[in-house]
Structures are given as structure tokens and as C-alpha cells.
N, C-alpha and C positions, 0 to 999 in steps of 0.2 A: 486827241492828236491834232496838230495844226493841219487842216485839210481845206484846200481852196479850189473852187471852181474858177474857170477862166473861159470867157466867150461862151458861157452857158454849159460847159463840159466839166463834169465833176468826177473825181476818182471813184473807183469801184473796189470795195474790199470784201472778200468772201467772209461770211460769219465765222468760219473756222480758222481764218488767218489771224495773226497777232501783229499789230503795229504799235511800237512803243510810243507813248504820249509825246516824246520829244522829236520823233521823226516827222518830216514834212512831206506831204503829198500835194501835188499841184496838177490839176487838169486831167489830161488823158492818160491816166494810170489805172491799170487793171491788175489787181492782186488776187491770185487764185487760192484754192483750198489749201489749208495747212501751211501757208507761207509764213515766214518770220521776217519782220523788219525791225532792226535794232535801233538803239538810241542814236539820235542826231543824224540818222540817214536822211538824205534829200533825194526825192524822186520827183523830178521836174518835167511833167508832161505839158509844158507850155508851148513847145514847138512840135516835137514828134511824140509818138505813142510809146508808152512803156508797158510791157506785159510780163508779168511773172506767173508762170504756170504752177501746177500743183507741187507743194513741198519744197519750194525754193527758200533759201535764206539769204538775206542781205544784211550784213552785220553793221556794227557801230560806225558812224561817220562816212559810210559809202555815199557816193554821188552817182546818180544815173540821169542821163540827159541825152538829147539828140537834136540833130538839125530838123528844120521843118520837113514834114512829110516822111520822115524816117521812122522806123520801128526799132526800138531796143527790146530784144526778146530774150527772156530767160526761160528755157524749157524745164520740164519736170526735174526736180531735185538738183537744180543748179545751186552752187554753194559759193557765196561771194564773201571773202574775208574782210576783216576790219580795214576801213580806209580805202578800199578799192574805188576806182573811177571807171565807169562804163559809159561810152558815148556812141550811140548809134550802131551798136554791134549785136551779134547773136551769140548767146551762150547755150550750147546744145545740152540735151538731157545728161544729167549726172556729171557735168563738168565742174571743175573747181578753179576759181580765180583767187590767188593768194593775197595776203595782206598788202595793202598799199600798191598793188599792181594797177596798171592803166591799160584799158583795152579800147582802141580807137575805132573810128567810124568804118563800117563795112567789114571789120574783122569778124571772123567766125571761129569760135572755140569749139572743136568737135566733141562729139559725145564721149563722156568719160575722160576728156583731156584735162591736164593740169596746167595752169599758168603760175609760175613760181612767184613767191612774194617779191614785191618791188620791181617786177618785170614791166617793160614797156612794149605792148603789142601794137605795132604800127598799123595805120589804116590799111584795110584790105587784106591783111595777112590771114591765111586759112591754116589753123592748127589742126592737124589730123586727129581723128578719134584715138583715144587711149595714148596720147603722146604728151611729153613734157616739154613745155616752152619756158625758157628762162633767159634773163639778161636784158640789157639796154643797148640796142633794141633786142627784142626777144628773138631767139633762134630755136628751132626744133632740135632738141638734144637726143631724145631716145623714146622708145616705147615704154609705157608704164608696166610694172609688174602686177601680177594678180594680188600680191600682198598690198601694194599701194592702192589699188582700186578698192579692195575690201576695206582698207582703213578709211578711205573717203566715204564709202557707203555708211560706215559706222558713225563717222562724224556728222554726216547729214541727218542720219536717223536721230542722233542726239539733239540736233537743233529742232527736228520735228517734235520730239518729246518736249523740248523747251517751249515750243509754241503752246502746247497743251498745258504745261505748267504755268506759263504766264497768263493764259486765259483763265485758269482756275484759281490762282493764288496771288499773282502780283498785284500790289496796291501801294499807293504812296503812303509814307509813314514818316514820323519824326525819329531821328536817331536816338539810340540809348546814350546815356552819359558815361556808362562804363560797361565793359564786357561782363556778361553774366557768367557765373560759375558753370563749368561743364558745358560750355557753349557747343551745341551740336554742329556737325558739318552737313552741308547740302548733299543730297544724293543726286548728282548730276550724270551718273552713268560711269562707264568704265573706259571711255575713249581716252587716249593719251597722245602726246605728240608723235609724229611719224618717226622721228629719230629714236624714240623709246620703243616703238613697235618693232622697228628693224633690229634694235639691239636685243630685244627679247627673242626674236626669231633666229638670232645667230647661234 
């Protein structure tokens, strides 16, 4: 992976974490046990500190950064969707930030809360635990259901298993010229989109 020290400070990656080779880590970045960092993510600890605790996932093309002397903290099992931007904020345990959402400085996403896809969480906003925040700018819409929280836990567990799969089997390769007969499917687990989960429960 592209990994850079700056001013003598270099990133820390726990041996059980997986960082994709195209992700970039710079400076004061600490990645905890079982965490997953997806392709083309950028974690720039060249001003403030970035800490990912146990079991977090930061998916493809996410950007994490902060002002000098700030901490950007992701607590255990935080789940950050594709393309999200986190800047000097706190994501509490088991919270989810949806795809392409932006969470600004000194915002705090409470434990088990969801930030909807493409939402903009303004600086300093506190999203209560187990709440849904959505919109531009984001507003607190409602409390999350037990079904939604269970769906999130399953999705995060799927990424934690992906971490193990990547460490065990992912390797660079040349593509095949043609699809092989009876091409198998990957066993990625049973998690499905939330809309499908809700439909199945109706």
C-alpha cells in the first residue's frame, strides 16, 4: 500500500486489519484490529490524527482528514460507505455513514446512528444515538428501528469477514480472456440492501 511517514510519524496498521494496496495512508493514522480499508481510500494524517478502532470499515474512495491538532475518531464497528468524506469528526460505535455522505468538523454521529447516503452533516452537529440523519443539510428525522440496527450489524459483520477473506486470499492477477464455463459465484454472505430486508419483513 502507499504508506508515508511525515515529520517522522508513520501510520500504524494492526496485523489483523486489511488495507487495500491502492489505499493511501499518511502520517498520524492508527488502524485497529480487524479493520477494513477499501480501494482508493485516502487517510491523510498530515495535520490531525485519524484513529480507527476495532472492526471498522472504510470503503472505496473515502477521504478522512482533519485540521491541525484535531482527532478524527471512528469507534468500534463504525461503517463508512463508498465515497464518504469525514473531516475532524467523531463516529461513535456501531454508527453508519452512507455512501457519498459528508461529515464535517466537530460533528458527532452517535452510537448506532445512521447518516443517509449523500447527506451533508454540518460542522458541530450532534446526531443522537440510534437516530437517522438525512438531507442537505442533514436533519434528525427519527429513531431507528430494531430491524434497521440488526441490518447494520449484519452488514458490518460481512465487512469484517471480508477483511479475513482479503488477508487470506486476495492477490493481484491478470484477467482471463474469456469467462470460464460454470463460473462459480463468490460466497459473500447473506446481507442484502435495506430496502429488500424491509420488503421481506412486510
